[in-house]
C-alpha positions as CSV (number, residue, x, y, z in Angstrom):
1,M,4.7,19.9,12.4
2,K,7.7,17.5,11.7
3,K,9.8,18.3,8.7
4,A,8.7,16.5,5.2
5,Q,10.1,13.2,4.5
6,H,9.9,13.1,0.7
7,T,9.6,16.8,-0.5
8,P,12.8,18.9,-0.8
9,H,13.1,21.1,2.1
10,G,13.7,24.1,-0.2
11,W,10.5,24.1,-1.5
12,S,7.9,27.1,-0.6
13,E,4.4,26.5,0.1
14,D,3.7,27.8,-3.4
15,K,6.1,25.2,-4.9
16,L,4.5,22.4,-3.2
17,Q,1.0,23.7,-4.0
18,S,1.8,24.2,-7.6
19,E,3.4,20.5,-7.8
20,Y,0.4,19.1,-6.0
21,F,-2.0,20.8,-8.6
22,R,-0.1,19.7,-11.5
23,W,0.1,16.1,-10.3
24,F,-3.8,16.3,-9.5
25,V,-5.0,17.6,-12.8
26,N,-2.8,15.4,-14.9
27,S,-3.5,12.2,-12.8
28,F,-7.4,12.7,-12.6
29,P,-8.5,14.5,-15.7
30,T,-12.1,13.6,-14.9
31,L,-11.8,15.5,-11.7
32,R,-10.6,18.9,-13.0
33,G,-12.0,21.7,-11.2
34,C,-12.7,19.7,-8.0
35,L,-9.4,21.1,-6.6
36,F,-8.9,24.7,-6.5
37,S,-6.9,27.2,-4.4
38,C,-8.3,30.0,-2.3
39,P,-5.6,32.8,-2.9
40,N,-5.2,34.7,0.2
41,G,-2.0,35.5,-0.4
42,V,-2.8,38.3,-3.0
43,N,-2.1,42.0,-2.7
44,K,-4.4,43.1,0.0
45,S,-3.4,46.9,0.3
46,G,-5.8,50.0,0.0
47,F,-8.5,49.5,-2.6
48,N,-7.8,45.9,-3.2
49,A,-8.1,45.1,0.7
50,K,-11.5,46.8,0.6
51,L,-12.8,45.2,-2.5
52,F,-11.5,41.6,-1.3
53,K,-13.2,41.7,2.0
54,A,-16.3,43.2,0.7
55,T,-16.6,40.6,-1.8
56,G,-16.0,37.5,0.7
57,L,-12.2,37.3,1.3
58,W,-11.7,35.8,4.8
59,A,-8.6,35.4,6.7
60,G,-7.3,32.0,7.6
61,V,-9.1,30.1,4.9
62,A,-7.2,26.8,3.7
63,D,-4.8,26.9,0.8
64,M,-7.0,24.4,-1.4
65,L,-10.4,22.9,-1.4
66,L,-10.9,19.5,-2.7
67,M,-14.6,18.4,-3.7
68,L,-15.4,14.9,-4.1
69,N,-18.8,13.3,-4.3
70,G,-20.6,16.0,-2.0
71,T,-17.8,16.2,0.5
72,T,-15.1,19.3,0.8
73,Y,-11.7,18.5,2.0
74,C,-9.7,21.5,3.2
75,L,-6.2,21.5,2.6
76,E,-3.7,23.7,4.3
77,L,0.0,23.6,2.8
78,K,3.1,24.4,4.8
79,R,6.8,24.7,4.0
80,P,8.5,21.4,3.8
81,D,11.3,22.4,6.0
82,G,9.0,22.5,9.1
83,K,9.3,26.3,9.5
84,G,6.2,28.5,9.6
85,G,3.2,27.1,11.3
86,Q,-0.6,28.3,11.1
87,S,-1.5,31.7,12.1
88,D,-4.3,32.5,14.6
89,S,-6.7,33.3,11.8
90,Q,-5.9,29.8,10.2
91,K,-6.4,27.8,13.4
92,R,-9.8,29.7,13.9
93,W,-10.9,29.0,10.4
94,E,-9.7,25.1,10.8
95,A,-12.0,25.0,14.2
96,Q,-14.8,26.5,12.2
97,M,-14.5,24.1,9.4
98,K,-14.3,21.2,11.7
99,L,-17.2,22.3,13.6
100,Q,-19.2,22.3,10.6
101,G,-18.1,18.8,9.9
102,F,-15.5,19.4,6.9
103,E,-12.4,17.5,7.0
104,Y,-9.2,19.9,7.4
105,E,-5.6,18.5,7.0
106,L,-2.5,20.3,7.1
107,F,0.4,18.9,4.7
108,N,4.2,19.7,4.4
109,D,5.0,16.6,2.3
110,L,4.0,16.0,-1.3
111,E,4.1,12.3,-1.0
112,D,1.7,12.3,2.2
113,L,-0.5,14.9,0.2
114,K,-0.9,12.5,-3.0
115,N,-1.6,9.5,-0.5
116,Y,-4.4,11.4,1.5
117,T,-5.9,12.5,-2.1
118,L,-5.6,8.9,-3.5
119,A,-7.5,7.5,-0.3
120,K,-10.1,10.3,-0.4
121,I,-10.7,9.5,-4.3
122,L,-11.0,5.7,-3.4
123,E,-13.4,6.3,-0.7
124,N,-15.6,8.6,-2.9
125,T,-15.5,7.1,-6.3
126,P,-17.8,4.2,-7.1
127,T,-15.1,3.0,-9.8
128,N,-11.6,3.7,-10.5
129,D,-12.3,4.6,-14.2
130,M,-11.0,8.0,-13.7
131,I,-7.8,6.8,-12.5
132,N,-6.7,4.8,-15.7
133,E,-8.6,6.9,-18.3
134,P,-6.1,8.2,-21.0
135,H,-5.9,12.0,-21.1
136,E,-4.0,15.0,-22.1
137,Q,-1.4,16.5,-19.9
138,L,-2.1,19.8,-18.7
139,K,0.9,22.1,-19.2
140,L,1.2,24.8,-16.5
141,F,4.3,26.5,-17.1
């Protein structure tokens, strides 16, 4: 994967994900809940590991899922500096999702991620009402 063109290279995957999430929920308030994270990076030692696995934690799941009008988009985010690629389990999960007909995309740039999201919203939305609707800003931090 090439280095990000617009996102600061010092950003972590978590920073990229949180900035994207904040942008999405504040830009599209009528779509809140349609984008969510799949927190595979939680503490998975001892009892927690057994509990998470028993309740459906799956290695390699994409960082975020975006659900629009009956379509699910799997979004995997990577560091903007181009370091760190997909693990073997992430590659297997990507292959499985594509086999099942889901879209799976890999991003390391916030602007590319926003542009992709806007294109998918426009493809899957009969009107643009949600884009221009007044809303209250979500304060995350």
